[in-house]
C-alpha positions as CSV (number, residue, x, y, z in Angstrom):
1,M,79.9,26.8,-34.7
2,E,76.7,28.1,-33.4
3,Y,77.1,31.3,-35.4
4,F,77.7,29.2,-38.5
5,I,74.4,27.3,-38.0
6,F,72.6,30.4,-37.3
7,F,73.7,32.2,-40.6
8,L,73.6,28.9,-42.7
9,P,70.0,29.6,-44.1
10,I,71.3,32.9,-45.4
11,I,74.2,31.4,-46.9
12,I,72.0,28.7,-48.6
13,G,69.6,31.6,-49.7
14,A,72.4,33.6,-51.2
15,I,73.9,30.7,-53.2
16,I,70.4,29.9,-54.6
17,A,70.1,33.6,-55.6
18,L,73.4,33.5,-57.4
19,I,72.7,30.2,-59.1
20,N,69.3,31.4,-60.4
21,N,68.5,27.9,-61.5
22,P,64.9,27.3,-63.0
23,T,64.8,23.8,-61.6
24,I,65.3,25.1,-58.1
25,D,62.5,27.8,-58.7
26,N,60.1,24.9,-59.8
27,N,60.9,22.7,-56.8
28,V,60.2,25.7,-54.5
29,S,56.9,26.3,-56.3
30,K,56.1,22.6,-55.9
31,F,56.8,22.8,-52.1
32,E,54.5,25.9,-51.9
33,D,51.8,24.0,-53.6
34,W,52.3,21.2,-51.1
35,L,52.0,23.7,-48.3
36,S,48.7,25.1,-49.8
37,Y,47.4,21.5,-50.0
38,Q,48.2,20.6,-46.3
39,K,46.5,23.8,-45.1
40,Q,43.4,22.8,-46.9
41,K,43.6,19.3,-45.6
42,I,43.8,20.2,-41.9
43,T,41.2,23.0,-42.1
44,P,38.4,20.8,-40.9
45,Y,40.2,19.5,-37.9
46,S,40.6,21.6,-34.7
47,G,43.0,19.5,-32.4
48,K,45.6,21.1,-30.1
49,I,48.5,20.1,-32.5
50,N,46.6,21.7,-35.5
51,R,45.6,24.7,-33.6
52,F,48.9,25.6,-32.0
53,L,51.4,24.1,-34.3
54,N,50.4,23.2,-37.9
55,R,48.1,26.1,-38.7
56,P,50.2,28.8,-37.5
57,F,53.4,27.3,-39.4
58,L,51.4,26.9,-42.5
59,W,49.9,30.3,-42.2
60,L,53.2,32.0,-41.9
61,A,54.8,29.9,-44.7
62,L,52.1,30.9,-47.1
63,K,52.5,34.5,-46.0
64,I,56.1,34.4,-46.9
65,K,55.1,33.3,-50.4
66,D,52.6,36.4,-50.6
67,W,55.3,38.8,-49.2
68,T,57.9,37.8,-51.8
69,N,55.5,37.5,-54.8
70,N,56.5,41.1,-56.2
71,I,60.3,40.2,-56.5
72,N,61.1,39.9,-60.1
73,H,64.3,38.0,-59.9
74,A,63.5,34.5,-59.9
75,G,66.7,33.5,-58.1
76,V,66.5,36.1,-55.4
77,K,62.8,35.3,-54.8
78,S,63.6,31.5,-54.3
79,G,66.7,32.1,-52.2
80,L,64.8,34.5,-50.0
81,R,61.9,32.0,-49.6
82,I,64.1,29.1,-48.8
83,T,66.0,31.2,-46.2
84,S,62.7,32.2,-44.6
85,Y,61.4,28.6,-44.7
86,L,64.5,27.3,-43.0
87,Y,64.4,29.9,-40.2
88,L,60.6,29.3,-39.8
89,G,61.0,25.6,-39.6
90,G,63.8,25.9,-37.1
91,L,61.6,28.2,-34.9
92,F,58.7,25.7,-34.9
93,L,61.0,22.7,-34.3
94,Y,62.4,24.5,-31.4
95,L,58.9,25.3,-30.1
96,F,57.9,21.6,-30.6
97,V,60.8,20.2,-28.8
98,T,60.2,22.7,-26.0
99,F,56.5,21.7,-25.8
100,A,57.4,18.0,-25.9
101,I,59.8,18.4,-22.9
102,L,57.3,20.4,-21.0
103,I,54.7,17.6,-21.7
104,A,57.1,15.0,-20.6
105,I,57.8,16.9,-17.3
106,F,54.1,17.3,-16.6
107,V,53.5,13.5,-17.3
108,M,56.5,12.4,-14.9
109,I,55.1,14.9,-12.3
110,G,51.6,13.3,-12.7
111,I,53.1,9.8,-12.5
112,A,54.9,10.8,-9.4
113,F,51.8,12.1,-7.8
114,W,49.9,8.9,-8.7
115,I,52.4,6.7,-7.3
116,Y,52.5,8.7,-4.1
117,D,48.7,8.8,-4.0
118,K,48.5,5.1,-4.7
119,F,51.1,3.6,-2.5
120,F,52.0,6.3,0.2
121,S,48.9,8.2,0.8
122,N,45.9,7.0,3.0
123,S,43.5,9.4,1.4
124,P,41.1,8.3,-1.3
125,S,42.3,8.9,-4.9
126,T,38.9,9.7,-6.3
127,P,38.1,13.4,-6.8
128,T,35.7,14.8,-4.3
129,F,32.9,17.4,-4.9
130,R,30.2,19.1,-2.9
131,N,26.8,17.4,-3.0
132,N,23.9,19.8,-3.8
133,N,21.9,18.7,-0.9
134,S,24.6,18.4,1.8
135,S,27.7,20.3,3.1
136,N,29.5,17.1,3.3
137,R,32.0,15.8,0.6
138,Q,31.7,12.6,-1.0
139,N,33.6,10.7,-3.7
140,I,31.8,10.5,-7.0
141,N,33.2,9.9,-10.5
142,A,32.7,11.8,-13.7
143,I,29.5,10.1,-15.0
144,D,27.7,10.5,-11.6
145,Y,29.0,14.1,-11.2
146,A,27.4,15.0,-14.5
147,G,24.1,13.4,-13.4
148,L,23.6,11.3,-16.3
149,K,23.0,7.8,-15.0
150,G,19.4,6.9,-15.1
151,K,18.5,10.2,-16.6
152,K,16.5,11.3,-19.7
153,I,18.1,13.9,-22.0
154,Y,16.1,16.7,-23.3
155,S,17.0,19.4,-26.0
156,G,15.9,23.0,-25.6
157,T,16.7,26.3,-24.0
158,N,13.8,26.3,-21.5
159,W,10.7,24.2,-20.3
160,F,8.5,25.7,-23.0
161,N,10.6,24.4,-26.0
162,E,12.4,21.4,-24.7
163,E,12.0,17.9,-26.3
164,L,12.9,14.5,-25.2
165,K,15.9,13.2,-27.2
166,G,17.0,10.1,-25.4
167,R,18.2,8.7,-22.1
168,V,21.3,7.2,-20.3
169,D,20.6,4.0,-18.4
170,E,22.2,3.0,-15.0
171,K,25.0,1.3,-16.8
172,G,25.8,4.4,-18.8
173,N,24.4,3.2,-22.2
174,I,23.2,6.1,-24.3
175,Y,19.9,5.7,-26.2
176,N,18.4,7.8,-28.8
177,G,14.5,8.0,-29.0
178,K,11.5,9.1,-27.2
179,D,10.4,5.7,-25.7
180,W,11.6,2.2,-25.4
181,I,9.8,1.3,-28.7
182,T,11.6,3.7,-30.8
183,E,14.8,4.0,-29.1
184,D,18.3,2.7,-30.3
185,K,21.5,2.4,-28.5
186,I,24.0,4.9,-30.0
187,G,26.9,4.8,-27.5
188,R,28.0,4.6,-23.8
189,I,29.7,6.5,-21.1
190,D,32.1,4.6,-18.9
191,N,32.7,5.4,-15.2
192,D,35.8,7.5,-16.2
193,G,33.6,9.6,-18.2
194,N,34.9,8.4,-21.7
195,I,32.1,8.8,-24.4
196,Y,31.9,6.0,-27.0
197,Q,29.9,6.1,-30.2
198,G,28.6,2.7,-31.4
199,S,25.6,0.2,-30.8
200,S,28.2,-2.4,-29.1
201,Y,31.6,-3.0,-28.1
202,L,32.3,-4.4,-31.5
203,N,31.8,-1.2,-33.4
204,E,32.2,1.5,-30.8
205,M,34.8,4.3,-31.0
206,K,35.8,6.9,-28.5
207,V,34.6,10.4,-29.5
208,G,35.2,12.4,-26.3
209,R,34.8,12.6,-22.5
210,I,33.2,14.1,-19.6
211,D,35.7,15.2,-16.9
212,N,34.9,15.1,-13.2
213,K,34.0,18.9,-13.4
214,G,31.2,18.3,-16.0
215,N,33.3,19.6,-19.0
216,I,32.5,18.0,-22.3
217,Q,35.6,17.2,-24.3
218,K,35.4,16.2,-28.0
219,G,38.3,14.1,-29.3
220,T,40.0,10.6,-29.2
221,N,42.8,11.4,-26.9
222,W,44.4,14.4,-24.8
223,F,46.3,15.8,-27.7
224,N,43.4,16.5,-30.0
225,E,40.5,16.9,-27.6
226,E,38.8,20.4,-27.2
227,K,36.1,21.6,-24.8
228,T,32.7,21.7,-26.6
229,G,30.3,22.2,-23.6
230,E,29.4,21.5,-20.1
231,I,26.9,19.7,-17.8
232,D,26.4,21.6,-14.4
233,K,25.4,19.9,-11.3
234,N,21.8,20.7,-11.9
235,G,21.9,18.8,-15.1
236,N,21.8,21.8,-17.4
237,I,23.7,21.1,-20.7
238,Y,25.6,23.9,-22.2
239,K,27.3,24.3,-25.6
240,G,30.5,26.5,-25.8
241,T,34.3,26.5,-25.0
242,S,34.0,28.9,-22.0
243,W,31.4,30.7,-19.8
244,L,31.9,33.7,-22.0
245,N,30.5,31.9,-25.1
246,E,28.3,29.2,-23.7
247,E,24.7,28.7,-24.5
248,K,22.2,26.3,-23.0
249,Q,21.3,23.4,-25.3
250,G,19.1,21.2,-23.0
251,R,19.1,19.3,-19.6
252,T,19.0,15.9,-18.0
253,G,16.1,14.8,-15.8
254,K,13.7,12.1,-14.9
């Protein structure tokens, strides 16, 4: 049975090649047009699913179209493409299911650790970090670690070209402007480091987060977020996905 399922795409492709039906060829062309449209549609988005699943699948599917363009026999061309698409779809379905299972395992492990830490461990659950001015460890949350509460935000690569852009108050509210006369509230950061855009709770929307290591993540949830920068313990703000390509963009300060 397993061998039959494995060779089924080849059988289907061979039948289509023998039939050589123009209607099938037109439907295959419509499917390829749909693939091209989907590729253009997801191009602006860079979430994890698009980066590791959708884009590779669409790229390979459209490459199959390019590789088979020189085949003159329409039936053979359609049969070969359908066979290739079925194998490609099966491969990515297998990878997706495997990935989903791994995620489920990690989530269950995380829940198990959380339950243990919450109910069976006497140690504090808040992550600990070393204080710049002391060798002792203390509990601090993400927004405090990033050094944002009660700080002004400056843009610039050094003291000579930096410019005041706004501030974050003691409650985590983010303001844009150089003084209290011109400033406007544009968002907030909660104690867990989640970043919200909006002037109030009524219109705010989550756009990213700062984790408890100072990494700045862009996205609405874990599945589509990606690292875009970092705030170190000294308040320096960097743009980049890693230390290899990061570039200083500004700093926080009084």
